[in-house]
C-alpha positions, -999 to +999 in steps of 0.1 A: +151+024+193+155-005+169+168+004+135+140+006+109+145+002+071+111+015+059+086+038+076+050+042+064+028+073+069-009+069+064-039+048+075-047+018+096-083+005+099-105-023+107-119-042+077-153-058+080-154-082+050-185-099+036-185-123+007-218-119-012-232-136-043-241-103-059-248-067-050-284-063-037-309-042-055-326-014-035-347-029-008-334-064-015-320-085+014-294-112+006-275-137+026-237-132+029-216-162+020-192-153+049-183-124+071-150-117+088-131-089+107-095-082+097-068-055+105-064-034+074-056+000+059-034+007+028-003+019+046-006-006+074-010-035+050+021-023+031+042-024+063+030-058+072+040-071+037+075-056+043+077-072+077+066-107+066+094-107+041+120-098+067+121-060+064+121-038+094+092-014+092+074+012+113+040+029+112+034+066+115-003+071+121-032+071+146-059+049+160-088+057+182-089+052+220-112+022+217-109-016+216-104-016+178-074+007+183-059-017+209-065-046+185-047-029+156-017-019+177-015-055+191-016-069+156+012-046+145+033-058+174+025-094+165+037-087+129+069-070+141+059-036+128+073-008+150+046+013+167+067+040+183+050+066+161+015+050+163-006+074+184-038+066+203-061+096+199-084+104+228-121+109+219-115+097+184-128+065+168-108+039+150-119+038+113-139+008+102-142+000+065-168-022+049-156-044+021-178-065-002-164-093-022-182-106-053-165-134-072-131-123-058-134-086-067-137-060-040-157-029-034-149-007-003-169+018+017-144+039+037-150+051+072-155+089+078-131+085+107-103+079+082-098+116+078-105+125+114-084+101+134-049+111+124-015+122+137-007+159+140+026+175+132+032+180+169+029+142+174+059+135+152+094+133+166+120+136+138+120+100+128+153+108+111+170+097+144+165+061+132+175+070+096+152+047+077+161+042+040+126+048+027+094+068+036+063+054+020+030+073+021-005+074+006-008+112+011-041+106+029-035+135+052-019+163+032-006+186+058+013+160+079+025+143+047+041+175+034+059+179+067+071+143+070+083+143+034+102+175+042+119+158+071+127+128+049+143+148+021+163+168+046+178+136+059+184+119+025+157+094+030+141+081-002+104+088-007+078+064-022+042+074-029+012+051-034-013+072-054-049+059-053-077+073-074-095+088-043-064+109-035-056+117-071-090+135-074-075+163-054-056+172-086-020+178-097-019+214-085-028+203-049-005+173-048+025+183-069+045+197-040+046+161-026+047+142-058+077+161-072+097+151-041+091+114-047+119+091-058+092+067-071+054+068-073+033+036-076-002+047-086-030+023-096-044+026-131-072+051-122-050+072-099-025+076-127-051+086-153-069+110-130-037+129-118-025+133-154-059+138-171-050+111-196-067+081-212-042+053-209-016+041-183+012+045-209+003+081-216-001+088-178+033+073-170+050+093-197+034+125-185+046+118-149+081+111-160+082+143-180+071+162-149+103+150-132+094+118-113+123+094-118+104+061-116+067+054-122+051+019-117+014+017-125-004-013-111-028-029-135-044-057-115-045-090-133-024-076-162+006-069-140+024-035-138+038-009-162+073+001-153+085+035-167+117+055-164+133+081-186+152+053-204+124+028-210+089+015-205+080-021-200+051-043-190+058-068-163+030-093-165+012-108-135+014-145-127-016-164-139-037-173-108-069-193-113-081-194-077-087-157-070-105-154-037-100-117-027-080-089-044-081-067-013-046-058-003-030-070-036-016-036-044-004-031-009+014-065-010+030-056-043+042-022-030+056-038+002+075-066-016+087-042-043+100-017-017+119-044+001+134-059-031+144-026-047+154-003-018+167-028+007+179-059-013+190-035-041+177-056-069+170-043-103+136-026-110+124-055-132+134-082-108+118-063-080+086-060-099+085-098-106+092-105-069+063-081-060+040-096-086+046-131-071+038-118-036+005-103-048-003-136-066-001-154-033-021-128-015-051-129-037-057-166-031-069-159+005-096-138+020-085-106+038-061-079+030-032-095+049-041-132+053-023-144+021+007-121+024+037-145+021+069-148+040+102-153+022+100-191+022+066-192+006+075-165-019+107-183-030+088-216-033+062-199-056+089-183-078+107-216-082+075-233-092+063-205-115+093-186-128+126-204-130+141-175-149+138-153-118+168-170-103+191-166-134 
């Protein structure tokens, strides 16, 4: 088996994306501006972002035994994401999410099959045989996540957690066993506030650090990210992009680029955040969660044009 730097445990889905002029009122019919089908899923998008930038990544998760599942595995292979732990589940359906874009901002309706089409503990060989440097997860399936984090920690593999608001609603008491084993958590603003029952990202980050999480990076959309450790707290601003087409996948792109920069390239936290902000800035200029994800050449060009100090 080829060596893998980063493994991701979580979800892969089909995204049906419609651009619409506004959300329809009850019983109103409107014409979409465009409709498209894309491969998606938070964890899957993250791994593609890593692979596009030259990282060696692999997906732990499941698809249904249907054409959509075949399409997603084929796309992983095309993107050089390892599928050795990607399981096709008989009699299960591949999740299909519906995404609506209004003036560049997204709303997502998640498939009920997201929770049903999943790997079981019995499906997982100890991926420690390949000794990746990092396990990244969204904790979307708690039982298998707890087991895989346990395997990771036993084998000195670092753990990164993407905490979205939907998962954070499970509450600290239900998630703390996993969160307290993380080397870093990267929640979005709402996820951070919900899990800590706080009012601001700064307050949420400080609470998480006090609970024992070494690094907390809260993503704040167009404002950038809030980086917090025991030693300091700093805002890393986003790059100013006027042509925002679709924010779907921006956070996944940030997380993938950050993980590669910090855990594999061994850059500083601040430089890794700038690199990741630049990757997200390129992503949001194209429709689809992965379409605008850059390769290293495009990302370096963007940084040279927009942030000369990055190379100091």
